[in-house]
LOMI-993555 format. One record per residue (C-alpha): residue number from 1; residue in one letter; x, y, z. Coordinates in Angstrom, 3 decimals, padded with zeros to 6 digits, always signed. Example, Ala and Ser with C-alpha at 12.3 -4.5 7.8 and 13.67 -1.06 7.14 Angstrom:
residues 2
i  aa  c1  c2  c3
1  A  +012.300  -004.500  +007.800;
2  S  +013.670  -001.060  +007.140;
//
This chain:
residues 335
i  aa  c1  c2  c3
1  M  +049.185  +191.422  +142.038;
2  R  +052.079  +193.529  +140.709;
3  Q  +055.654  +191.439  +140.213;
4  Y  +058.746  +193.668  +139.395;
5  L  +060.721  +191.930  +136.914;
6  L  +063.051  +194.628  +137.012;
7  P  +063.546  +195.426  +141.104;
8  E  +061.232  +198.284  +141.906;
9  G  +063.830  +199.759  +144.289;
10  G  +067.296  +200.399  +144.173;
11  Q  +069.470  +202.387  +141.672;
12  F  +070.423  +201.860  +138.078;
13  Y  +074.127  +201.758  +137.290;
14  K  +075.291  +202.084  +133.456;
15  A  +078.168  +199.264  +132.710;
16  N  +080.164  +198.180  +130.591;
17  L  +081.098  +194.524  +130.961;
18  H  +083.865  +193.959  +128.304;
19  S  +087.045  +195.911  +127.822;
20  H  +090.543  +196.223  +127.262;
21  S  +093.179  +198.164  +128.588;
22  T  +097.168  +197.968  +128.269;
23  V  +097.383  +195.530  +130.868;
24  S  +096.984  +193.202  +128.060;
25  D  +096.218  +194.896  +123.876;
26  G  +094.204  +197.987  +124.815;
27  T  +095.833  +201.211  +124.468;
28  L  +094.388  +203.678  +127.549;
29  T  +095.677  +202.283  +131.137;
30  P  +092.856  +201.058  +133.471;
31  A  +092.875  +204.609  +135.264;
32  E  +092.479  +206.501  +131.736;
33  M  +089.564  +203.769  +130.746;
34  K  +087.819  +204.785  +134.383;
35  Q  +088.061  +208.246  +133.386;
36  A  +086.531  +208.164  +129.999;
37  Y  +084.098  +206.256  +131.132;
38  M  +082.836  +207.886  +133.852;
39  A  +082.434  +210.875  +131.475;
40  H  +080.023  +208.868  +129.746;
41  G  +078.024  +208.017  +132.444;
42  Y  +079.239  +205.178  +133.571;
43  S  +079.516  +203.785  +136.945;
44  I  +080.888  +199.982  +136.384;
45  L  +083.699  +198.715  +134.127;
46  A  +084.689  +195.180  +134.037;
47  Y  +088.403  +195.299  +133.311;
48  T  +088.159  +191.945  +130.774;
49  D  +091.970  +191.625  +129.788;
50  H  +092.796  +188.630  +127.952;
51  E  +094.163  +185.613  +129.740;
52  I  +095.174  +188.356  +132.740;
53  L  +093.325  +188.704  +135.853;
54  A  +093.944  +191.794  +137.763;
55  D  +092.569  +193.397  +140.978;
56  H  +091.569  +197.044  +139.874;
57  S  +089.866  +198.041  +142.728;
58  G  +091.925  +200.480  +143.755;
59  L  +089.869  +202.321  +141.297;
60  S  +086.485  +201.769  +143.109;
61  D  +085.492  +204.638  +144.860;
62  E  +081.528  +205.865  +145.503;
63  R  +081.128  +206.497  +142.040;
64  F  +082.779  +203.731  +140.297;
65  L  +083.070  +200.171  +140.853;
66  A  +085.947  +198.197  +138.518;
67  I  +084.658  +194.590  +138.427;
68  T  +087.384  +192.018  +138.403;
69  A  +087.643  +189.936  +135.692;
70  Y  +089.408  +188.513  +132.425;
71  E  +088.583  +187.056  +128.873;
72  L  +089.256  +183.341  +128.125;
73  S  +090.016  +182.374  +124.788;
74  V  +089.843  +178.766  +123.583;
75  N  +091.285  +178.489  +119.818;
76  E  +091.019  +176.325  +117.043;
77  R  +094.498  +174.230  +116.725;
78  G  +095.771  +172.936  +113.547;
79  D  +097.935  +174.833  +110.931;
80  K  +094.956  +176.573  +109.693;
81  P  +095.807  +180.623  +109.553;
82  W  +094.483  +182.371  +113.037;
83  P  +091.733  +184.322  +110.787;
84  Q  +090.133  +181.142  +109.657;
85  K  +090.443  +179.481  +113.081;
86  Q  +087.277  +178.998  +115.330;
87  T  +087.880  +180.249  +118.856;
88  C  +085.283  +180.551  +122.027;
89  H  +085.892  +183.548  +124.086;
90  L  +084.012  +183.830  +127.686;
91  N  +084.657  +186.772  +130.467;
92  L  +085.091  +185.103  +133.752;
93  Y  +083.599  +187.649  +136.705;
94  A  +085.107  +187.214  +140.283;
95  R  +082.605  +187.050  +142.581;
96  D  +085.571  +188.222  +145.197;
97  P  +087.356  +191.774  +143.815;
98  H  +090.750  +190.445  +144.683;
99  N  +090.574  +186.751  +143.617;
100  T  +093.285  +187.025  +140.592;
101  T  +093.772  +182.967  +140.945;
102  Q  +093.252  +182.124  +137.506;
103  V  +091.557  +178.472  +136.165;
104  C  +092.737  +176.352  +133.054;
105  F  +095.727  +178.372  +132.471;
106  H  +098.518  +177.478  +129.895;
107  P  +101.738  +179.615  +129.352;
108  E  +101.729  +178.069  +125.744;
109  Q  +097.930  +179.628  +125.293;
110  Y  +099.048  +183.032  +126.471;
111  Y  +098.562  +185.032  +123.511;
112  F  +099.196  +188.482  +124.899;
113  C  +102.347  +188.749  +127.300;
114  G  +105.764  +187.435  +127.256;
115  E  +107.286  +185.328  +130.239;
116  D  +107.814  +188.229  +132.551;
117  V  +104.376  +188.287  +132.870;
118  Y  +102.793  +184.756  +132.737;
119  G  +105.368  +183.428  +135.060;
120  K  +103.641  +185.599  +137.673;
121  I  +100.317  +184.606  +136.910;
122  K  +098.567  +182.705  +140.036;
123  Y  +096.310  +179.708  +138.527;
124  V  +094.510  +176.649  +139.615;
125  G  +095.756  +172.981  +138.896;
126  E  +098.005  +171.479  +136.741;
127  P  +098.455  +173.542  +133.106;
128  Y  +095.773  +173.176  +131.285;
129  L  +096.041  +172.481  +127.593;
130  R  +092.844  +173.958  +125.581;
131  E  +091.042  +172.283  +123.041;
132  H  +088.189  +173.703  +120.969;
133  T  +085.723  +171.253  +121.835;
134  P  +082.386  +171.058  +123.804;
135  E  +083.765  +168.523  +126.301;
136  C  +086.643  +171.343  +127.274;
137  I  +084.741  +174.332  +126.957;
138  N  +082.324  +173.168  +129.605;
139  D  +085.089  +171.861  +131.577;
140  I  +086.561  +174.942  +131.448;
141  I  +082.953  +176.639  +132.599;
142  R  +082.465  +174.483  +135.431;
143  T  +085.904  +174.712  +136.948;
144  A  +085.618  +178.630  +136.678;
145  R  +082.619  +178.227  +138.684;
146  E  +083.829  +175.634  +141.207;
147  N  +086.704  +178.656  +141.612;
148  G  +084.345  +181.860  +142.252;
149  F  +083.501  +183.239  +139.019;
150  L  +080.312  +184.079  +136.679;
151  V  +081.019  +183.203  +133.229;
152  A  +079.871  +185.221  +130.199;
153  Y  +079.933  +183.533  +126.159;
154  N  +081.186  +186.115  +123.492;
155  H  +080.330  +187.506  +120.463;
156  P  +079.606  +184.306  +118.995;
157  H  +079.483  +185.493  +115.210;
158  W  +083.244  +187.158  +115.310;
159  S  +084.136  +184.069  +116.787;
160  R  +082.904  +181.690  +113.420;
161  E  +081.091  +179.914  +115.821;
162  D  +077.626  +178.351  +115.133;
163  P  +074.716  +176.569  +116.622;
164  R  +077.018  +173.372  +116.079;
165  D  +079.112  +174.914  +118.867;
166  Y  +077.801  +177.329  +121.344;
167  L  +074.371  +175.261  +121.971;
168  N  +076.526  +172.648  +123.625;
169  Y  +077.714  +174.786  +126.059;
170  E  +076.685  +174.692  +129.758;
171  G  +076.529  +176.636  +132.500;
172  M  +076.933  +180.437  +131.711;
173  F  +074.677  +182.776  +132.956;
174  A  +074.812  +184.942  +130.297;
175  M  +075.788  +185.774  +126.527;
176  E  +076.675  +188.872  +124.857;
177  I  +073.803  +190.137  +122.061;
178  Y  +075.917  +192.763  +120.950;
179  N  +079.356  +193.783  +120.999;
180  H  +080.397  +196.845  +119.762;
181  G  +084.281  +196.642  +119.298;
182  S  +082.932  +193.869  +116.691;
183  N  +080.158  +196.125  +114.826;
184  S  +083.178  +199.225  +114.614;
185  V  +085.573  +197.014  +112.490;
186  G  +082.457  +195.761  +110.357;
187  V  +080.969  +192.647  +112.123;
188  F  +077.759  +192.622  +112.430;
189  E  +077.728  +191.316  +115.851;
190  Y  +073.944  +191.832  +117.082;
191  D  +073.260  +188.239  +118.256;
192  I  +069.410  +187.717  +119.306;
193  Q  +068.680  +185.342  +116.697;
194  A  +071.925  +183.323  +118.415;
195  Y  +069.939  +184.185  +122.151;
196  D  +066.880  +182.970  +120.816;
197  L  +068.235  +179.516  +119.747;
198  M  +069.621  +179.240  +123.237;
199  L  +066.694  +179.794  +125.281;
200  R  +064.541  +177.237  +122.517;
201  A  +067.872  +174.647  +123.812;
202  G  +066.657  +175.347  +127.652;
203  K  +069.556  +177.347  +128.041;
204  R  +068.432  +179.852  +130.913;
205  I  +070.766  +182.665  +130.501;
206  F  +070.724  +186.329  +130.573;
207  C  +071.736  +188.741  +127.879;
208  S  +074.209  +191.852  +127.829;
209  M  +075.633  +194.397  +125.479;
210  T  +079.263  +195.474  +125.640;
211  D  +081.930  +197.820  +123.856;
212  D  +084.856  +195.423  +124.275;
213  N  +086.752  +198.202  +123.640;
214  H  +090.578  +198.278  +122.958;
215  N  +090.449  +201.829  +122.287;
216  K  +093.023  +202.338  +119.322;
217  N  +090.941  +204.567  +117.332;
218  P  +089.370  +206.805  +120.720;
219  H  +088.295  +209.655  +118.375;
220  G  +086.904  +208.249  +115.231;
221  L  +083.400  +208.253  +114.046;
222  Y  +083.437  +204.427  +114.621;
223  T  +085.149  +204.347  +117.997;
224  D  +084.636  +201.249  +120.074;
225  S  +083.930  +202.280  +123.135;
226  F  +080.569  +203.663  +124.355;
227  G  +078.270  +201.925  +122.142;
228  G  +077.192  +198.875  +123.915;
229  F  +075.773  +198.775  +127.687;
230  D  +074.294  +197.233  +130.348;
231  M  +071.816  +198.851  +133.131;
232  I  +071.720  +197.049  +136.438;
233  K  +069.344  +197.630  +139.033;
234  A  +070.938  +197.578  +142.491;
235  P  +070.505  +198.864  +146.120;
236  S  +074.078  +200.093  +145.979;
237  L  +077.095  +200.780  +144.263;
238  T  +078.647  +197.966  +146.275;
239  Y  +080.960  +194.449  +144.920;
240  D  +078.936  +192.178  +146.225;
241  A  +075.074  +194.178  +145.235;
242  I  +076.040  +194.333  +141.645;
243  I  +077.617  +191.054  +141.276;
244  H  +074.437  +189.616  +143.014;
245  A  +072.445  +191.800  +140.691;
246  L  +073.978  +190.663  +137.516;
247  E  +073.654  +186.655  +139.185;
248  N  +069.920  +187.814  +139.609;
249  G  +069.291  +189.200  +136.250;
250  D  +068.430  +192.417  +137.541;
251  F  +069.527  +194.381  +134.525;
252  Y  +068.938  +195.150  +131.126;
253  A  +071.379  +195.277  +127.781;
254  S  +070.862  +198.709  +125.877;
255  Q  +072.592  +200.499  +122.448;
256  G  +071.211  +203.658  +123.776;
257  P  +067.265  +203.495  +124.646;
258  E  +066.311  +203.496  +128.746;
259  I  +063.838  +200.901  +130.564;
260  Y  +062.372  +202.486  +133.545;
261  E  +059.723  +199.825  +134.743;
262  L  +059.316  +196.815  +133.860;
263  Y  +056.628  +194.377  +135.606;
264  L  +054.034  +191.748  +135.224;
265  E  +050.301  +192.138  +136.746;
266  D  +047.539  +189.908  +135.912;
267  G  +048.589  +188.028  +132.986;
268  V  +050.140  +191.463  +131.204;
269  V  +053.827  +192.477  +130.902;
270  H  +053.813  +196.519  +131.205;
271  I  +057.273  +198.565  +130.551;
272  K  +057.964  +202.112  +130.514;
273  C  +060.859  +203.339  +128.971;
274  S  +062.634  +206.739  +126.540;
275  P  +060.779  +207.704  +123.698;
276  A  +061.022  +204.698  +120.990;
277  K  +059.647  +203.466  +117.604;
278  Y  +058.374  +200.778  +118.531;
279  I  +058.473  +197.927  +121.348;
280  S  +058.076  +194.590  +120.664;
281  Y  +057.127  +191.097  +122.729;
282  A  +059.145  +187.981  +121.366;
283  A  +057.428  +184.791  +122.827;
284  G  +059.682  +181.099  +123.063;
285  V  +056.832  +179.883  +120.296;
286  R  +055.983  +181.275  +117.136;
287  R  +054.112  +183.751  +119.032;
288  N  +055.041  +187.992  +118.659;
289  A  +053.664  +191.358  +119.312;
290  A  +054.816  +194.977  +118.499;
291  R  +053.255  +198.455  +119.653;
292  F  +054.023  +200.721  +116.962;
293  G  +054.499  +204.883  +117.742;
294  N  +052.946  +206.317  +114.484;
295  E  +053.617  +210.060  +114.559;
296  D  +054.244  +210.285  +118.646;
297  S  +056.834  +208.475  +120.399;
298  L  +055.867  +205.583  +122.577;
299  T  +057.302  +205.769  +126.134;
300  E  +055.310  +202.396  +127.886;
301  A  +053.752  +199.380  +126.373;
302  S  +051.395  +196.489  +127.306;
303  F  +051.270  +192.758  +126.160;
304  E  +049.184  +190.090  +127.296;
305  V  +051.720  +187.010  +128.458;
306  D  +049.742  +183.294  +127.104;
307  P  +050.390  +180.527  +129.485;
308  G  +051.918  +178.435  +126.350;
309  D  +054.511  +181.517  +125.746;
310  I  +057.489  +179.645  +127.489;
311  F  +059.485  +182.632  +128.159;
312  F  +058.702  +185.963  +126.996;
313  R  +061.524  +188.956  +125.850;
314  I  +060.983  +192.474  +125.179;
315  S  +062.801  +194.997  +122.759;
316  V  +062.688  +198.662  +122.647;
317  V  +063.952  +199.959  +119.369;
318  D  +064.414  +203.960  +119.118;
319  E  +064.096  +206.597  +116.173;
320  K  +067.622  +205.863  +115.422;
321  G  +067.203  +201.921  +115.264;
322  L  +069.630  +201.764  +118.506;
323  H  +067.840  +198.594  +120.786;
324  A  +067.162  +198.110  +124.483;
325  D  +066.592  +194.324  +124.986;
326  T  +065.290  +192.926  +128.575;
327  H  +066.841  +189.086  +129.015;
328  A  +064.133  +186.547  +128.476;
329  Y  +061.595  +185.628  +131.759;
330  F  +060.837  +182.021  +131.788;
331  L  +057.148  +181.708  +132.961;
332  D  +057.616  +178.728  +134.885;
333  S  +059.987  +180.302  +137.381;
334  L  +057.680  +183.786  +137.959;
335  Q  +055.403  +183.341  +140.303;
//
């Protein structure tokens, strides 16, 4: 029996789920960002401005969807210079596009705008003084989920976090395994090892690749736009359908290569993709496999799934060294 791991039906929509506009510290307006991303084949943009949750649904139309979201920061406190401090950044995606009520807000920890803006912020509960501890971060994630948000964990390497930190976090639906903005300023932020550590610790989360664009060098060779994206498979380009697809894991992450089909049949996982230099299979145990396209490129591959693998994920790598990664599929959740 064939089981599609990416839905058989529906359509793929290209999405950047991490972006910054002039609402916080970006240089393009939300409308300018829509224009720029649509010109590069994107259908979805999450506006994740720092600490500011704004409804940009007026930009949505039949070809473009604006996701209501924001990026929340939990900085280490103390007297050390800011670059030496640890921080935890979370993206909060609203299930309701018109939800602009923030969680765990405190005006003393509002870094990108003055009182003229934060005085107008709507938030639930009392002012919340954030501490860079697992207990506080988990409380923030829990509160966000209770108030209608999906929560993703961002760029652990840039944040100076390591397994002693992120393996204690609970409740995210996804984490960034590639942040193009970090890479554009010289921070190597392909965090596939961090993702594997999370999976081995039992975190059943998906993986995402994003831009985290601020567009301060939009025409340079190392622009922070158009480098990391997610391909979301959904029946329609509607807010509910896209949020459901994200929550269900109906997407893959990419720097360029495309995945067309992914299905499991008779204990074998099959993938069809754009031309690749190699395709690899990584299990939740010390078992891996790869298929190489010697002189010719690969456009498909198959891998036997061992019942003891716990989970598996697949990577597609093209001639440029660019990756596309599926999230992990845990065997006990598959039919």
